[in-house]
N, C-alpha and C positions, 0 to 999 in steps of 0.2 A: 424655596430655592427655584432655580430655573425649571420650567414645566417639563422640558424635554428630558432633563436629567432625572427628574422625579419619576417620569413614566418608565425610564430605563431601570431605575432602582426597583420599582414595583414589579416590572416584568421579571427581573432577575430573582426577586424574592419569591414570586409565585412559582417560577420554574423550579427553584430549589425545593419548595414545598412538594411539588409534584414529582420530585426526584428525576427531573428531565436530564437526559444524557445526549450530547451532541452527535455521538457516533453509534451506529449499529456496528458493534465490534466484529462479529462474525455470525453467519447463519447457524453454524454449529460450533460454538466456542469450546472445543474439547482441549483440555490441558492448559487453557489460558489462565485460569485463576491462580494456579501455583506459580506461574511465571510472573504474573502481576504482583503477587505478594513478595517475590524475590527482588523485583526491581524496587518496590516501595521500601523494602528493608534497607537497600543500598542508600535510598534517599534519607532515611532516618539516621543512619550511622554517620559519625563524624561531626565535627564542630564548625564546618564551613558556613560562612554567612549565606553564600549562594550555592545550592546543591546542583552539581552537574553530573549527569549519568549518561553513559553511552550504551546503546544496544547494537551489538555488532555480530554479523553472521552473513552467510551466503543468501542470495535471493531465493524467495519461496519458503523461507524458514519461519516467517510470521513476525518479523521485527515490527512492521507497521501495525499489525493487529495488536501486539503487546502494548505498543506506545499509545494506541487509541484507548485501550482498556484502562491503562494507568491514568491517562488524561481524563477519562470519564469519572474515575474514582476521586481525582483530586480537584476537579473543576469547581465544586461548591465552596472550597476553602479560599478561592482567589477572587471573589467578588468582582467579576467583570474583567479583571486583568489577565486574560488568558488568550493564547493564540496557538493554533496547530497549522504549521506550514508544511504542506505535503508535496511529494514529488519534486523536491528541490533540484535533484540532478537533471531532470527533464526540463523544468521550467526556467532554470538559470541559463540554459543554452539558447533561449529565445531572445529576440531583440529587446534590449533593456530589461532582461529577465530579472536580474538582481534588484533593480530599482522597483519593479512591479512587486517583488516579494517584500521589500522594505515597506512599500505602501500598504500591503496586507497587514503587516505588523502594526503600523500606525492605526489602521482602521480597527483592528480587533482589540488592541490594548488601550489605545488612547482615544478611540472614537472619532478619529480624523478621517472623514469620508473623502475629501477632495484636496489632500495635501499635495503640494507641488515640490517635487525633488528634481534638481537639475542633473544629479549623477549619484553614483553609489557613495562617494565620499560625503556628499551633502547629507544623505540619509544616515550614514554612520554618525556624523556630528549631531544630528537632531535626536537620534535614539539615545546617545550618551547623555545629552542634555536633559531629556524629558524622563528617562527611565531611572534616574539615579536613586530616587526615593520610592520607587514603585515596586511593590512585591508582585511578581508575575509568575505565571506558569507558561512556559514556552517549549514547544516541541518542534524540532527541525528534522524533518523526515526525509530519508534517502539522500544524504549528503555524500558527495564524493570528492570534495575539494575544500581545503582550508579557506579559500577565498569566500566561499559561500557562508561559512560560519563567521568570518571576519565582518561580512556585510550586515549580519543580522544579530549577532551576539558575540562580538569579538573578544571581550573580556568579561569575566564574571562580575567585576566591580561596576559594570554599566548599570546593574540592576540592584534594587533594594534588598535588604537583609530578608532571608526566608524565601527568596525566589527559587524556582525549580526550572532547570533547563535539561531537556532530554534530547539526545541526538541519536538518530538511527543511521547506520552506514554499513556497507559491505567491507570497508577498508579500515582496519585498526590504525593504520598510519595517520589517518585523518584525526582520530580521537587523540592520539599522542601529540600531534601538532597543536591540538586545542588545549593541551595540558590536562586532559582528563586523567585522573589517577587510575592506576591499573586495577585497584580494588573497586573502582566505580564503573568498570566496563562489564556489562552483562552479556554473556554469550549463550543465547538459548540453545538447548540441545534439541535434537530431533525427537519427534514423538516416539514413545515406546511402542512395543508390538500391540498391546491391548488398545492404546489410544488410537494408533494408526488404523486398526481394524474397525474400531467404532466410527471414526471419521469416514473411512472408505464406505462402510455400510450405509451411512446416512445418505450418501450420494448415489450409490449403486442400487441399494435395496430400500430406499425411502425410510431408513432408520431401523428396519428389521434386520436381525442377524441372519446371515446366509445359512442355508441348509444343504445337507447332502454334499454332492460333489462341488457345489459352489463355495462351500466353506473352505475346502482344501485349496481350491483355485484362488479364493480371496486372500488366504494366508500367504500364498506364493506371490501374488501381486503386491501385497503389502510389504513383504520382505524385499522385493525388487525396487519398491518405491523409495526406500531409504529413510522413511520417517518424515519426509518433507510435506507439510500440510498442503501446499499448492499442488504438488504432484499427485497426492492422494485425492484431492478434490477433482482434478482434471480427469484422472484415470477412473474415478468412481462415476463420473458423468459420462465417460466413454463406454465402460463395461457395465451395462445395466442388467437388471434381473430378467428382462424379456429377451435377451440374446441367448442363443443356444450355446451349449457347452463347448462345441468345437470352435466357435468364434472366440470364446474366452481363451481356449488353449493356444490358438494361433496368435492372438494378441500378446499372451504371456511370453511366448517364445521370442517375439520381437523385443519385448521389454527386457527380457533376461540377456539379450545380446548387446544391450547398450551399457557401456561402462557406468559404474555408480556416480562418477563425477559429472557425467554428461546430462545435466538436468534438462537442458534445452531440447536435446534429442528425444528425451522421454515425453516432453510436452508435445513434440511434433507428431507423435503417434495420433493424437486427437485431430490435428490439422489434416493429416493424411487420410483420415476417415471421412472427411467432408466431400460433398459433391463439388465440381469445379466452380460453379456459381457461388457457392457458400465460401469457398476458398478465396475467390476474388473479393468478395465483400469483407471478409475477415482482414485481408491484406490492406484494403482501403482504410478500414477503421484503424488498424495498427499504425499506418503511416500518416493519416490525415485527421481523423475524426475523434480521437480521444479528447474528452472534455467538451465535445460539441453535442448539441441537440440532434435528434434523429431527423427532423423535418427536411432540412436542406439536402442531407445525404440521400434520403429516400427519394426526393425529387430527381436527383441526378441518376440514381440507379434505375428508377422507373423509366426515365427518358432513354436509358440505354437498353430498354426492353427486358430488364431483369425483374425478379420477384423478391424484393428485399424483405418484406414482412415475414415470409416463410424462412428465409435464410437467417434473419436476426433471431427468430425463435429457436432455430437449431443451435446457433452460436451461444445463446444464453443457456440452453439445456446442457450443452457440453462444457459449460463453465469457462469458455474462451473469452466471453465479454460479460459485463454486467450493465444494467440500465439503472441509473440513479432514480429512485422512486419520486423524489421531489422535483428535480430539474429535467428528468428525461434524457440526461446526457449519457453518452457512451463512456464506460469505464473499462480499464483493462489492467491486469497486474503487469508490473514492469518486466518480469521475466517473459511473459507471453508476448508483450509488445516487442521486446528485443528479438524474440524468436521470429515474429512476423517480419520485422525489418531485415533480419538476416536472410530470410527466404527471398525477399525482394532483391537484396544485394547479390545473392547467389555467389558465383565465383568471381564477381567483378566489384568488390567493395570500393576500389579506387577509380572505377570507370562508370560514373553515374549514367552516361549516355547509353550503356548497355543494360541498365536496370529497367524493370517494368514501371516503376514509379520514381 
C-alpha cells in the first residue's frame, strides 16, 4: 500500500505495544479510576449503534480530566480514528473558530492536513459524507452551545456503528438539546473527605500527611474547599508546609468567609497572595497568552523592565498556570482564566475603555 499510510500503521502499532497514552491525565489522579469506570459502564450499557455520553458539572470538578482518562483507555480500540477537541467554549468564539475545530476533526480522524472549508455548513456536509462508515472515538470538551455540537457531531448517525462520542459541559440543557439520554449523563461528585485530604497534602506537603496542628488546619481547609479538585490543588499550592501556623489560620478565616458556591472567590485568594508584578503577568497570560509559547511574551515583559522568569516560576508553583512540557505553551484552567478576566473587567464589564486590558 501507499508508503505514508504504511508508516502511519506501523507507528500506531508500535505505540499500542508501548501502551502509549496521548494525555497526562493528572499529576495526582486521586479518585479518577472510579469515575472512569463509571463512565465506561455507561458506554457499555444499551444497544445504541453510536454511544453518546455527557459529563456534566460545575467548573473545577474534573470533567476534562475524566474525559482524558476515558479517552486514554479507549484509544487503542479505534485504530487511528480518534479526536479530542478541547476548550470548545473558548476556541469557538475566535474568528472562524468552529471552522478551525472542524479542520482539527478532519486532521485527526481522516488525516487531512490541508483541507479547505469555506464555512461551517461546508464542514458539516463533508463530515457527514466521510464519517458515515467510520468507527470513531470523539471527545468534545467544554461545550456551552448546541451550535458547537451541531458543527462537529450534529447527529449520531453521522458516524459508523460502534462509535463513541463524549461531551463535557457545565450546562445540562446542552446535553438535552443534543438528545443525550438522561441515564447517559454522568455527573461526577465532589471528592470525599479522605480523597480531598490526600490531594491537598500532595500539593501542600509534597505527598506526606500533615502532622500536629497542620493536620487539624488541613482538615478545616479541605472542609471549606468543598471537594473540588481544582480548588484543592490551588489552595494546596498556596498553603505550603514551610508557612507558619498563624499564616495558615489567617488564610483559613478568609476561606471560611467565602460562600461555598463562590469558587472563583476561593481561587482569588491565591491571586491576592502574589506580588504586584506577578499579578500583572498572570493577568496578561489569562487575557492574551493561553496556548502561546513563552518566548514572545517574555520579550515583551523584559522590555517593560519586568523579571518574567521569576514570576512564571511562582505562578507555576501556585498552580495558577501550567507549562506544556512538549510545546512550552502557557496553559490555564478555564475557571482560573475566567477569574483573571473578571479581575481585569472589574466593575466595568460593559465599558472596555475602563479596563486595564
